[in-house]
VMD Tcl script that draws the C-alpha trace (Angstrom):
set ca {
  {43.54 -8.18 129.65}
  {45.94 -5.68 127.85}
  {43.97 -3.01 129.20}
  {45.20 -4.13 132.53}
  {48.81 -4.36 131.03}
  {48.77 -0.96 129.39}
  {47.29 0.75 132.91}
  {49.38 -1.16 134.95}
  {52.15 0.22 132.84}
  {51.14 3.68 133.06}
  {50.73 3.85 136.14}
  {54.25 2.09 137.30}
  {55.60 5.10 134.93}
  {53.68 7.38 136.38}
  {54.78 6.30 139.88}
  {58.51 6.59 138.90}
  {57.89 10.03 137.07}
  {56.65 11.39 140.14}
  {59.53 9.42 142.70}
  {61.95 11.25 140.08}
  {60.80 14.78 140.63}
  {60.50 14.80 144.12}
  {63.99 13.09 144.08}
  {65.38 15.93 142.29}
  {63.50 18.65 143.95}
  {65.24 17.14 147.29}
  {68.57 17.62 145.55}
  {68.18 20.78 143.81}
  {67.13 22.20 147.64}
  {70.07 19.89 149.44}
  {72.67 21.57 146.75}
  {71.56 25.14 147.73}
  {71.97 24.47 151.75}
  {74.99 23.21 150.83}
  {75.98 26.41 148.97}
  {74.88 28.66 151.87}
  {76.69 26.57 154.61}
  {79.99 27.05 151.90}
  {79.22 30.77 151.81}
  {79.03 30.80 155.92}
  {82.40 28.95 156.30}
  {83.91 31.15 153.79}
  {82.95 34.39 155.42}
  {84.02 33.42 158.81}
  {87.26 32.49 157.61}
  {87.31 35.85 155.77}
  {86.30 37.14 159.08}
  {88.75 35.99 161.09}
  {92.02 36.65 158.68}
  {90.84 40.10 159.03}
  {90.42 40.45 162.85}
  {93.93 38.73 162.96}
  {95.27 41.76 160.74}
  {93.10 44.37 162.44}
  {92.10 43.34 165.87}
  {88.28 43.96 165.37}
  {85.59 42.98 163.08}
  {84.81 45.29 159.56}
  {82.31 48.12 161.75}
  {78.94 48.58 160.35}
  {76.05 49.98 161.28}
  {73.13 47.69 162.37}
  {72.72 44.85 160.30}
  {73.79 44.72 156.93}
  {73.04 42.75 153.89}
  {76.12 40.72 152.57}
  {76.81 39.59 148.84}
  {75.31 43.36 147.72}
  {76.82 46.26 145.15}
  {77.97 47.91 148.29}
  {78.90 44.71 150.26}
  {80.97 42.46 147.47}
  {84.23 42.79 148.82}
  {85.88 42.14 152.17}
  {89.05 43.82 152.05}
  {91.46 46.17 154.25}
  {88.80 48.55 154.21}
  {85.63 46.39 155.78}
  {82.80 45.80 153.12}
  {82.83 47.31 149.97}
  {82.64 47.39 146.55}
  {83.94 46.61 144.02}
  {87.82 45.62 145.58}
  {90.19 48.35 145.64}
  {92.66 47.12 142.83}
  {95.84 48.94 144.01}
  {95.36 47.82 147.27}
  {98.28 47.19 149.74}
  {96.68 43.71 150.28}
  {94.75 41.22 148.79}
  {91.04 41.03 149.59}
  {89.79 38.38 152.39}
  {87.40 37.54 150.50}
  {87.46 38.81 147.08}
  {83.63 38.31 145.65}
  {81.01 38.16 149.20}
  {78.70 35.56 148.15}
  {74.92 36.09 148.37}
  {72.37 33.50 149.22}
  {70.47 31.22 146.47}
  {66.99 32.67 146.93}
  {64.91 30.09 145.99}
  {63.34 28.14 148.74}
  {63.73 30.96 151.51}
  {61.11 31.94 153.55}
  {62.26 35.49 154.63}
  {63.63 34.47 158.16}
  {66.83 36.30 157.65}
  {66.43 40.05 156.21}
  {68.00 43.20 156.64}
  {68.65 46.11 155.13}
  {65.34 46.04 153.55}
  {65.96 42.56 151.83}
  {64.62 39.03 152.56}
  {66.67 36.30 152.30}
  {69.72 38.17 152.65}
  {73.07 37.12 155.07}
  {72.67 39.63 157.72}
  {75.96 40.78 159.11}
  {76.03 42.20 162.42}
  {79.50 43.37 165.03}
  {80.48 44.65 168.14}
  {84.18 45.01 166.96}
  {85.05 41.81 169.18}
  {82.38 39.42 167.84}
  {80.50 38.91 164.43}
  {76.87 37.57 163.72}
  {75.64 36.54 160.66}
  {72.02 35.49 160.05}
  {71.24 32.84 157.26}
  {68.25 30.65 156.37}
  {68.20 26.98 155.35}
  {65.36 24.96 153.61}
  {65.95 21.91 155.51}
  {66.60 20.73 159.04}
  {70.68 19.51 159.17}
  {71.18 17.16 161.93}
  {74.88 16.86 161.39}
  {75.61 20.41 161.46}
  {73.19 21.24 164.45}
  {71.26 23.23 162.28}
  {67.23 23.85 161.53}
  {65.04 25.24 159.13}
  {64.77 28.83 158.75}
  {67.05 30.82 160.14}
  {70.45 29.98 161.60}
  {73.35 31.81 162.98}
  {77.00 31.74 162.36}
  {79.98 33.67 164.42}
  {83.85 33.29 165.32}
  {82.26 30.56 167.66}
  {80.60 28.27 165.04}
  {77.19 27.84 163.94}
  {74.46 27.51 166.09}
  {70.27 26.92 165.24}
  {68.16 30.12 165.45}
  {68.49 33.44 164.38}
  {71.58 35.55 165.77}
  {70.74 37.63 168.61}
  {71.01 41.51 168.27}
  {73.37 43.43 169.89}
}
mol new
graphics top color blue
foreach p $ca { graphics top sphere $p radius 0.5 }
foreach p [lrange $ca 0 end-1] q [lrange $ca 1 end] { graphics top cylinder $p $q radius 0.2 }
display resetview
């Protein structure tokens, strides 16, 4: 009888451990996606401030990865690094974020980098392709590539200009 009880307790502990690990992994994935969406909202706000001051979005050639050594700041000079200390006005985004890379599948790539926030513009509009680890039904976004623009978020990769 004692062996059955010990086996039962062992199974219950094992099952609880498995459930805990799965819950922790899901929580981490969700936290990374929340960070990615917060980054996109921060970039939308910074780019709108830039547009309001300059009448256009920061010009770039093609699609560039954000949050890298050469695009670490959004200032009056566009995407630069580091932010100029003698600048007349404060930067729009002092530290342009790079995405948490864990859990992504390379659906958003540009500038030779996988798992990047990929910015492109035609001057009057902008698009940033970013990736999520899971579907976000509240925001209407899907697992994989999604698009942020001056008009909000939408599911699917951003179309090229």
